N, C-alpha and C positions, 0 to 999 in steps of 0.2 A: 055568803056565796050567792046572794041574789043579785041579778043584773037587771038594769032597766032595759026595756024593749029596744031602745036605740042601740045600746051596746050589743045586745044579742044580734040585732040585724047587722051591725058592723062586723062582728066576728063571723057570722054566717057568710056574708058577702066576701070577706077576706079569704075564708077557706075555699069558697067557690073559685075565687080568682086564682088562688094558688093551684087548685086542681087544674084549672084551664091552662095555666102557665106550664105546669108539668106536662100536660097533654100536648101543648104546642111544642115544647122542647123535645118530647118523645117523637113527635111527628117530624121535627127537623132532623133528628138523628136518623130516623127511618129513611127519610129522603136522601140524606147524605150517604147512608149505607147503600141505598139503591143506586145512587150516582157512582159510587166507587165500583160496585160490581158490574156496572154497565160498560166498563172499559177495562183494559189491562194497562197498568201504568209501569213503564220501563224507565229506569234512571239512566242518565248519561252525564258524564263529567269529562271536561277537557279544556284545552287552552284556547278559549275563544278570544282572549286578549293576551298580551305579553309577547316575549321574544319569539315564541314558536306558535304564534296565532294561526299561521297558515295550516299547521297540522290540525288544530282544533276545528277550524272552519271546514277543511276538507272532510274531516271525519263526521262533523255535523251534517254536511250535505249528503254523504253516503248513507248515513243512518236515516236521514229524512226521506231520501228516495226509496229506500227499502221499505220504510214504514208506510209511505203513501201507496206504494204498489200492493203491499199486504192488505191495507185497509180497503183498497179498491176491489180486492178479491174476496172481501168478507171478513177481514180481520183475523184474529187468532181465537180459536175456541168460540167462533161466532160473535166476537166482540172487537170493537176497534182498539187499536194500540195507541196509547198516548205517551209521548216522550216528555219526561221531566228533566230539563236540561240545566246543568249547573256549570258555571265558568270557574276554573281553578287558576287562571292566569299563568298556567305552566309551572306552578310552584308546588312542591310536595306538601307544605303545610296547608296550603289552600285546597289541595286535593282531598286532604283528610276532612276539612270543614265541608267541602262540597258533598262528599259521600255521607257525612253525618246528616246533612239536610235531606238527601235522597232517602235515607233509611227512615228518617222521621216522617217523610211523606208517604211511607208504606209502599215503596216500589217493590215489585215482585222479582226483579233482576236488574243488574247494572251493566251498562256498556261503557268501557273506558279502562284505562287511559291510553294515550299514545306513548308517552315517555315512560320508560321503565321505572325511573326514580319516583314518579308520581303514582304509578300503579302499586309499587312496593309500599308507599306510604299509606294508601287507602285500602288495599286489599285485606289487611287484617280485620277491618271493620265489617266488611262483607262476610268474611269467614266466620267471625264470632256471632253474627246475626243469622247465619245459614241462608244468606241471600246470594245466589249465583252471580258471579262477575265474569264478564267476557271481555278481555282486552283485544282490540282489533290489531294492535301493532307494537306492543311492548315485547321486545325480543330477549331481554335478560332472563336466563333460566330460573333465577330466584323468584320471579313473579308467581309462577304457578306452584312453587314449592311452599308458598304461604299456607296452602291448605286445599282440601278437596272440593271447595266451592269456587276455586279460581281457575279460569280457563283462558285460552287465547286462540285466535284464528290465524296467527302468523307463524312463520318458522322462527327458530330461536338462534341466538348468537353463535353457538358452536357450529351450526350449519352455515350461517351467513359468513362467519369469519373464515371457515374452511373454503367456502366458495370463492371468496375474494383472494385468498392465498393461492389457490389452484389456478385461478384465472391469471394472476400476476405471473406465476411461474410458467404456465403452459401457453397462454395466449400472448402475453407480453414478453415472454422469454426472459423474465427478470431473474438474475442470479443473486442480487443484493436488494435489500429493502430497508427503508427507514420508516419509523412510525411516529406519528404526532397525535397524542391522545388527550382528550378532555378528561382530566383526572377528577373532575367534579361530577361526572356522569357515569352511572352504573352501566348504561348502554355502551358508552365508548370504551370503558375499561374492560367490559366483557368481550367486545369485538377484538380488542387488542390481544387479549389472552389467547383467543382461538386462532387468530391470524398467525401469531408467533408459533403456536404448536404445529400448524400445518406447513407454513412457509419454511420452517427450519428443516423440513424433510427434503426440500428442493434447493434451498439456497441459504443465505446468511443475513441475519438482521444486523445491520451495521450501526444503527443509532436509534435510540428511543428518547423522544422529547415529550413534554407535556405543557398544557395550558389549562385555563379555567374558563367556563362559560362566562361571557361578558367581557373577556379580554379583547383588546383591539390592536395591540402591538405584538407581533410575533417574530420580528426580525432577528432577535438574538438566537432564538431556538432554530429558526430557519437557516441562519448562518452556520450553526454547528452541523445541521443536517447536510448542508451544501458541501461542507468540508469532507464528508464521508463518501461523496459521489455515488449515491444509491441509484439503482436502475429504476426503482419505483418508490413513490412515497405514499404510504397508507395513512389516511386521515379519517378515522372513524368517528366523526363528530356530526353536528347539525349544521344545516346550511347557513345559519346566522353567523357563525365564525368561519366556516369553510370557505365561503366566498372571499372574505378578506385575507385569509391565509393564502389562497391561490394568487390573489393580486400581489401580495407582498413577496411571495416566492418567485413569481415571474419578474418582479422588479429587481430581484437579486440575481437575475440571469439563470434561474433554475428552470430547466426545460423538461425535466422528467415527467412521465405520466403520473397524474395524481389519481388515487382511488379512494373510495369510501363505501359506506353502507347506505341503508335506506333513509338515514337521517339527512342525506343530500337531496332527497326527492321532494323538491318544491320549486315552483317557478321563480321564487325569490333567489335561488342559487345563481341563476343567470343574471338577474337584476343586480346582484351584489358583485358577483365575480366577473361578469362581462366576458371579455376575450380570454381572461386568465383561466377560465374553467372549460374552454372549448377543447374537445377531444378527450376530456377526462371520463373516467368510468365509475360506476357504482352499482352495487347489488340492490335489488328491491323485489317487490312482490308481484309486479304487474306491469304489462306494457299495453297502453291503449291502442297501439298499432297492430295488435294481434288480430288474425282473421278468424279466431274461434267465434262461432255464432253467439255464444253467451256474452263474450266481451263486446262484440259489435253492437248487440242490442243494449247492453248496459251503457256503452259510450253514447249511443244515440239518445237514450232516455235521459242521461245525465246532462248532455248538451241542451236538450229541449227544456229541461227544468231550470237549468242554471245559466241561461243567457249565452249559450254557445261555448261555455267553458269546457275544456277537455279534462276529464278526471285523471288525477294522479293516483299513485299507489295507495296513499292514505285514505282516499275516498273509496277505493275499490275494496280494501280489506275491511273498512267500516261497513260497507254495503254487505259484504259476506258475513261479518260478525252478527249484524242485525238479523239477516235472513236465517242464519244458522240457529240463532237463539229462538226466533219465532217458530221455526220448524220443531225445535226441541220441546217448546211449551205445548205445541199442538200434539206431539207424540205422547207427552206426559199426560195430556188430558186434564191438566190441573195447573194452577198457579202456585202450588205449594213448593217451597224452596227445595226440599230434598228430592221431590219428584222431578223438578226441572233439572236439578243437578245430575240425577241418574240418566235422564234423557240426553243431556249434553255429553256425558261421558260415553254414551253408546253410539255417538255419531260416527258413521262410516261412509266414506266416499260422497260426502255432501258436494253437490255440483256448484261450486263457487266460481265467480269470475276471475279469481286469482288461482284457479286450479281446484281439482277435487280435494276435499279436506276430510281427513280422518283424525279423530282425537285419540291420542295414545294414552297409555296408562298413567302418564304424568300430566295429562290434560293439556298437552301441547299439540299443535297442528302439524301433521305430516303432509308436506306439500312442496312444490318446487320453488326455486328462486330464478330470477332473470337478471342478466347483466345489461345495463343501458349505457349509452355513451352520449355525452352532451354534444349536440350538433345544432348550432344556431340557438334558437329559443326553445328547441324541443329536445327530448331525450329519445334517441333511436335504439331500437332493439338490437342486441348483439348476440345473446345466447341464453338458453334455458338450462338450468342445472337441476336435475331430479334429486330427491332425497336418497 
């Protein structure tokens, strides 16, 4: 068991080196910990690329503006907010992967998604990890039914579908309606269901047709719709297909008013649909032409930050979602998931740019909707419908 001096010195130096390394690693961990607690990390997932990229980009901009304004005022709980942004390409499978990354990054809450199908795919992960998720604009009722950590700051499809049906019956004086549904979309299927329920009290549904996201030829379905001579055609889809549907409907000589939901709300609708969408109507969350001081200030700040771009509804509801979340964390006095959840659930009359927001017992937002009409390259305000 005797060692030569050289060996003793070697083992002594090795031990010292190991101790130093442990100390250095401990120091690194301590610094990392300090870095984490010096800011509040919020996750965001959305369609920054893909067929509905304008939704994701608008949402990103709305959240970015809200975050910049919050940080300028001192942040949340005295700490700056940092956004961890993940692109899901507008696909449910990628939405799940994006949220897995966010949870691995130890975010304290999640903002997203726009599309109901994507929110439904990812929400169970947030629920199981007890991390609050706030969707700015997923309107399908099933989204918040995933669990008590899932919230939204937009109205839901039963309200939106009812609003569209009443507008068709009362404002457009429609006695008959045809419906053209994206059967691959939870959002579109939901709006169809509630439109039928309400419109059937005022008139008759004369035809129901369907298509799938990504389709490009709609003439056979439109020809069947044309034969029924409806007073109005309800198309509860996304702008990506709606623009082409409108073009093909007009090419077949169909002159009826076309209507839809907030999935129409993108400048791309006019780029794709051109003259075919002029005069058409859709329900949505926000009108940038409002003279409400909150809206005026928001629009001015958004234009200043994003090169003169006018914010659409998706940017507005995202702005509200971020601000409502930050206010809830401040009230909670903590970044603990259950405490943030409780603060979100207690939200009453939050002053958003899309209207005052109260979170109900099912974690849905009670708030108004607006009807807009396509006029030129803009969407003009027509009416506000209270809940």
